[in-house]
Structure formats: C-alpha cells, structure tokens
C-alpha beads as a LAMMPS data file, in Angstrom:
LAMMPS data file: protein, C-alpha beads

207 atoms
206 bonds

1 atom types
1 bond types

-500.0 500.0 xlo xhi
-500.0 500.0 ylo yhi
-500.0 500.0 zlo zhi

Masses

1 110.0

Atoms # bond

1 1 1 -0.081 -0.017 0.135
2 1 1 1.377 3.804 -0.676
3 1 1 0.989 5.885 2.080
4 1 1 1.812 9.363 2.565
5 1 1 2.616 11.030 5.927
6 1 1 0.718 14.538 6.697
7 1 1 2.290 15.917 9.710
8 1 1 3.759 19.498 10.408
9 1 1 6.372 18.167 12.826
10 1 1 9.456 16.537 11.365
11 1 1 10.237 14.135 14.071
12 1 1 6.975 13.072 14.058
13 1 1 7.188 11.996 10.095
14 1 1 10.535 10.653 10.773
15 1 1 9.443 8.395 13.460
16 1 1 6.672 6.970 11.641
17 1 1 8.985 6.557 8.323
18 1 1 11.075 4.723 10.708
19 1 1 8.553 2.540 12.207
20 1 1 7.421 1.438 8.881
21 1 1 9.892 0.706 7.462
22 1 1 11.057 -2.596 6.414
23 1 1 7.147 -3.775 5.894
24 1 1 7.196 -5.336 2.388
25 1 1 3.426 -4.308 2.023
26 1 1 3.914 -0.237 3.118
27 1 1 5.735 2.124 1.033
28 1 1 5.843 5.302 2.054
29 1 1 5.560 7.700 -1.292
30 1 1 5.381 11.051 0.178
31 1 1 5.289 13.299 3.380
32 1 1 3.114 16.729 3.658
33 1 1 3.620 19.367 6.605
34 1 1 0.581 21.120 6.228
35 1 1 -2.982 20.433 4.452
36 1 1 -2.022 22.887 1.164
37 1 1 0.966 20.463 0.838
38 1 1 -0.704 17.380 1.223
39 1 1 -3.888 17.963 -1.120
40 1 1 -1.117 19.065 -3.917
41 1 1 0.902 15.934 -3.214
42 1 1 -2.572 13.741 -3.808
43 1 1 -2.789 15.492 -7.551
44 1 1 0.817 14.660 -8.393
45 1 1 1.224 11.276 -6.384
46 1 1 -0.698 8.212 -6.685
47 1 1 -1.508 7.060 -2.733
48 1 1 -3.866 4.297 -1.242
49 1 1 -4.138 6.140 2.494
50 1 1 -2.820 9.201 3.961
51 1 1 -2.011 9.329 8.057
52 1 1 -2.915 12.767 8.562
53 1 1 -2.372 14.822 11.512
54 1 1 -5.564 16.777 12.659
55 1 1 -4.153 20.495 13.713
56 1 1 -1.621 21.752 11.252
57 1 1 -0.670 25.140 10.001
58 1 1 -3.004 27.008 7.413
59 1 1 -5.232 24.111 6.290
60 1 1 -6.189 22.159 9.002
61 1 1 -6.152 18.075 8.909
62 1 1 -10.070 18.032 8.976
63 1 1 -10.128 20.827 6.353
64 1 1 -8.070 18.940 3.929
65 1 1 -9.894 15.819 5.088
66 1 1 -12.891 17.445 3.561
67 1 1 -11.285 17.987 0.097
68 1 1 -9.598 14.559 -0.223
69 1 1 -13.513 13.041 0.640
70 1 1 -14.682 14.858 -2.344
71 1 1 -11.384 14.991 -4.494
72 1 1 -10.190 11.823 -3.817
73 1 1 -12.632 9.420 -2.416
74 1 1 -10.374 6.310 -3.267
75 1 1 -7.884 7.566 -0.980
76 1 1 -8.365 5.952 2.631
77 1 1 -7.603 8.649 5.637
78 1 1 -6.503 7.473 8.996
79 1 1 -6.620 10.385 11.478
80 1 1 -3.269 10.146 13.511
81 1 1 -3.560 12.761 16.807
82 1 1 -3.171 13.710 20.493
83 1 1 -6.868 14.315 20.356
84 1 1 -9.110 11.566 21.889
85 1 1 -12.020 14.315 22.663
86 1 1 -15.525 13.001 21.059
87 1 1 -15.873 16.151 19.035
88 1 1 -12.732 15.159 17.236
89 1 1 -13.374 11.929 16.452
90 1 1 -17.002 12.579 15.738
91 1 1 -16.030 15.262 13.047
92 1 1 -13.117 13.299 11.442
93 1 1 -15.561 10.229 10.904
94 1 1 -18.571 12.759 9.459
95 1 1 -15.791 14.083 7.251
96 1 1 -15.001 10.442 5.651
97 1 1 -11.881 9.156 7.786
98 1 1 -11.662 5.526 7.586
99 1 1 -9.113 5.329 10.764
100 1 1 -8.601 7.212 13.688
101 1 1 -5.509 6.872 16.154
102 1 1 -3.762 8.319 19.144
103 1 1 0.096 9.455 18.662
104 1 1 0.350 7.040 21.643
105 1 1 -0.383 3.754 19.327
106 1 1 2.917 1.600 18.980
107 1 1 3.928 0.287 15.839
108 1 1 1.784 -3.055 15.673
109 1 1 -1.481 -0.901 15.963
110 1 1 -0.058 1.677 13.417
111 1 1 0.232 -1.570 11.132
112 1 1 -2.631 -3.233 12.077
113 1 1 -4.473 0.048 11.276
114 1 1 -3.123 0.858 7.833
115 1 1 -3.699 -3.174 6.936
116 1 1 -7.596 -2.748 7.987
117 1 1 -8.228 0.379 5.949
118 1 1 -6.388 -0.971 3.414
119 1 1 -9.087 -3.944 3.160
120 1 1 -12.050 -1.334 3.023
121 1 1 -12.974 -1.902 6.727
122 1 1 -12.885 0.773 9.296
123 1 1 -10.198 1.130 11.966
124 1 1 -10.774 2.963 15.565
125 1 1 -8.091 2.932 18.480
126 1 1 -9.117 1.227 21.589
127 1 1 -11.839 3.074 23.985
128 1 1 -12.824 5.307 21.169
129 1 1 -14.690 2.648 19.283
130 1 1 -17.814 3.359 21.424
131 1 1 -17.507 7.044 20.184
132 1 1 -17.351 5.904 16.679
133 1 1 -20.836 3.470 16.851
134 1 1 -22.494 6.222 19.071
135 1 1 -21.378 8.947 16.218
136 1 1 -22.249 6.685 13.159
137 1 1 -25.801 5.517 14.601
138 1 1 -26.882 9.165 15.482
139 1 1 -26.073 10.520 11.371
140 1 1 -27.617 7.645 9.947
141 1 1 -30.727 8.657 12.049
142 1 1 -30.411 11.955 11.186
143 1 1 -30.105 11.116 7.576
144 1 1 -33.213 9.508 7.417
145 1 1 -35.033 12.468 8.630
146 1 1 -33.818 14.493 5.340
147 1 1 -36.544 14.917 2.974
148 1 1 -36.519 13.900 -0.546
149 1 1 -36.465 17.365 -1.665
150 1 1 -33.532 17.836 0.544
151 1 1 -31.930 15.109 -0.556
152 1 1 -32.157 16.314 -4.182
153 1 1 -30.753 19.898 -3.368
154 1 1 -27.749 18.157 -1.645
155 1 1 -27.271 15.790 -4.673
156 1 1 -27.408 18.846 -7.236
157 1 1 -24.896 20.869 -4.667
158 1 1 -22.581 17.719 -4.915
159 1 1 -22.505 17.961 -8.367
160 1 1 -21.122 21.720 -8.302
161 1 1 -24.269 23.315 -8.795
162 1 1 -24.846 27.332 -7.294
163 1 1 -28.491 27.813 -5.901
164 1 1 -29.586 29.946 -8.731
165 1 1 -28.470 26.408 -11.100
166 1 1 -30.554 24.121 -8.597
167 1 1 -33.518 26.406 -8.346
168 1 1 -33.745 26.141 -12.237
169 1 1 -33.053 22.360 -12.251
170 1 1 -35.901 21.663 -9.601
171 1 1 -38.273 24.522 -10.926
172 1 1 -38.610 26.211 -7.566
173 1 1 -37.293 29.430 -5.998
174 1 1 -33.763 30.493 -5.375
175 1 1 -35.326 31.316 -1.857
176 1 1 -36.799 27.655 -1.608
177 1 1 -33.228 26.254 -2.450
178 1 1 -31.852 28.597 0.488
179 1 1 -34.562 27.412 3.038
180 1 1 -33.746 23.369 1.954
181 1 1 -30.111 23.836 2.548
182 1 1 -30.880 25.343 5.997
183 1 1 -32.377 22.298 6.841
184 1 1 -30.112 20.106 5.374
185 1 1 -27.025 21.974 7.724
186 1 1 -29.092 21.609 10.540
187 1 1 -29.977 18.287 10.449
188 1 1 -26.594 17.169 9.238
189 1 1 -24.829 19.814 12.162
190 1 1 -22.823 21.331 9.412
191 1 1 -21.670 24.826 8.405
192 1 1 -20.663 24.575 4.587
193 1 1 -21.683 22.914 1.358
194 1 1 -18.316 20.725 1.756
195 1 1 -19.218 19.137 4.787
196 1 1 -22.637 18.381 3.888
197 1 1 -21.681 16.786 0.711
198 1 1 -18.836 14.750 2.815
199 1 1 -21.149 13.425 5.178
200 1 1 -24.049 12.810 2.477
201 1 1 -21.326 10.723 0.486
202 1 1 -19.927 9.200 3.437
203 1 1 -23.283 7.973 4.751
204 1 1 -24.618 6.665 1.352
205 1 1 -27.295 9.569 1.200
206 1 1 -26.266 10.624 -2.413
207 1 1 -23.565 9.140 -4.746

Bonds

1 1 1 2
2 1 2 3
3 1 3 4
4 1 4 5
5 1 5 6
6 1 6 7
7 1 7 8
8 1 8 9
9 1 9 10
10 1 10 11
11 1 11 12
12 1 12 13
13 1 13 14
14 1 14 15
15 1 15 16
16 1 16 17
17 1 17 18
18 1 18 19
19 1 19 20
20 1 20 21
21 1 21 22
22 1 22 23
23 1 23 24
24 1 24 25
25 1 25 26
26 1 26 27
27 1 27 28
28 1 28 29
29 1 29 30
30 1 30 31
31 1 31 32
32 1 32 33
33 1 33 34
34 1 34 35
35 1 35 36
36 1 36 37
37 1 37 38
38 1 38 39
39 1 39 40
40 1 40 41
41 1 41 42
42 1 42 43
43 1 43 44
44 1 44 45
45 1 45 46
46 1 46 47
47 1 47 48
48 1 48 49
49 1 49 50
50 1 50 51
51 1 51 52
52 1 52 53
53 1 53 54
54 1 54 55
55 1 55 56
56 1 56 57
57 1 57 58
58 1 58 59
59 1 59 60
60 1 60 61
61 1 61 62
62 1 62 63
63 1 63 64
64 1 64 65
65 1 65 66
66 1 66 67
67 1 67 68
68 1 68 69
69 1 69 70
70 1 70 71
71 1 71 72
72 1 72 73
73 1 73 74
74 1 74 75
75 1 75 76
76 1 76 77
77 1 77 78
78 1 78 79
79 1 79 80
80 1 80 81
81 1 81 82
82 1 82 83
83 1 83 84
84 1 84 85
85 1 85 86
86 1 86 87
87 1 87 88
88 1 88 89
89 1 89 90
90 1 90 91
91 1 91 92
92 1 92 93
93 1 93 94
94 1 94 95
95 1 95 96
96 1 96 97
97 1 97 98
98 1 98 99
99 1 99 100
100 1 100 101
101 1 101 102
102 1 102 103
103 1 103 104
104 1 104 105
105 1 105 106
106 1 106 107
107 1 107 108
108 1 108 109
109 1 109 110
110 1 110 111
111 1 111 112
112 1 112 113
113 1 113 114
114 1 114 115
115 1 115 116
116 1 116 117
117 1 117 118
118 1 118 119
119 1 119 120
120 1 120 121
121 1 121 122
122 1 122 123
123 1 123 124
124 1 124 125
125 1 125 126
126 1 126 127
127 1 127 128
128 1 128 129
129 1 129 130
130 1 130 131
131 1 131 132
132 1 132 133
133 1 133 134
134 1 134 135
135 1 135 136
136 1 136 137
137 1 137 138
138 1 138 139
139 1 139 140
140 1 140 141
141 1 141 142
142 1 142 143
143 1 143 144
144 1 144 145
145 1 145 146
146 1 146 147
147 1 147 148
148 1 148 149
149 1 149 150
150 1 150 151
151 1 151 152
152 1 152 153
153 1 153 154
154 1 154 155
155 1 155 156
156 1 156 157
157 1 157 158
158 1 158 159
159 1 159 160
160 1 160 161
161 1 161 162
162 1 162 163
163 1 163 164
164 1 164 165
165 1 165 166
166 1 166 167
167 1 167 168
168 1 168 169
169 1 169 170
170 1 170 171
171 1 171 172
172 1 172 173
173 1 173 174
174 1 174 175
175 1 175 176
176 1 176 177
177 1 177 178
178 1 178 179
179 1 179 180
180 1 180 181
181 1 181 182
182 1 182 183
183 1 183 184
184 1 184 185
185 1 185 186
186 1 186 187
187 1 187 188
188 1 188 189
189 1 189 190
190 1 190 191
191 1 191 192
192 1 192 193
193 1 193 194
194 1 194 195
195 1 195 196
196 1 196 197
197 1 197 198
198 1 198 199
199 1 199 200
200 1 200 201
201 1 201 202
202 1 202 203
203 1 203 204
204 1 204 205
205 1 205 206
206 1 206 207
C-alpha cells in the first residue's frame, strides 16, 4: 500500500517512516507538513492511504480531509492525533476518515490500522470505538430525517451547482433552495456545503 505522511512536525514524520520501514506491504510515497501541501501531493502522487494529523498550519487536517473526500474518494485517511475528545472523533468520521488513531499507538497498532483500512474496513483505536459507533448511529438516524427534496438539493450541490442553477433544475425559487439547504445544514450539524456533501457521500445519502 502507498502511504503519505501528513504532520507538521518533522520528528513525527521521521518516527513514522522509521516505524514503517522494512514492511514489504507498506511504501511511504510522500510527506506533507500542511494541508495545502498534502492536497498538492495527492494531485501528483498515487496513494492509497494518508496518515493525517488534525492540527497543522494553514489548512487544518480536518479541512484537508473534507477536500480529500470530495476530490480523491479512493484515498483512505487515517487520522493520527493527540486528541481523543469525542468532538474530534465525531468530526473526523463525519468528514470521511476511515480510521482514527492516537499518537500513543505503537508500531503494531499503526500497522494493523493501515492494513485494516486498506482492506476496506474502518479502524478506531481502543476505547474510541464506542464514540465511533454512537456517531455513525446518530448520523444514520439524522440522514433518515432528510426530506426527498433536501436529498435532491444536496445531490445537486455535490455536482457543483450553485443555488440559482439548482432552482432552475428543480423548478423552484432560489429562496426555496436556500431554505432546503438550511434544513440540510441543521440536520447534519454542518456549516458549509463541502461538509454537507462529505457527510452525504459517507452515509450514502447521495452518490
């Protein structure tokens, strides 16, 4: 599997590279110290998995995750961070993370996470599993509450259409489109179109 390391601390990247060296099924193909650099790397390098820190200068790890979910859906992301707060786990999963690890994870656990995610399954470290299950369960219930029209609007947003174009496509007013989007944002607990699309794709609300 081809892996990119994204962390603003060089010592962390060097440590990860050392830990993963010698594994025949793991190839470190690139390193990034910011979200912007990571996005640029992904447009130039083929990769399967990103090990991603949450806090980086400029574009944060979570902001980069939202972009990756949209632009490179085949690339899996494992968040590797010091933060074990439920809010961080929740947001990362909402935005499309396939795994969540704390930086106290040892070599064996990092390798297990990489191989699990590469096989198409999710991986969450230890006690954080309960938070993940609650998040997914809650999001699925919320997704079920979206009206058919709200799903239509969200689908068109995912195609890059602006409100005026959506209104024309659905034969409704632009004000009505804004009302539907406001409902989507409230139910999914997001504040941007990118976040709404990322969650919609993750939960299978839209394709």
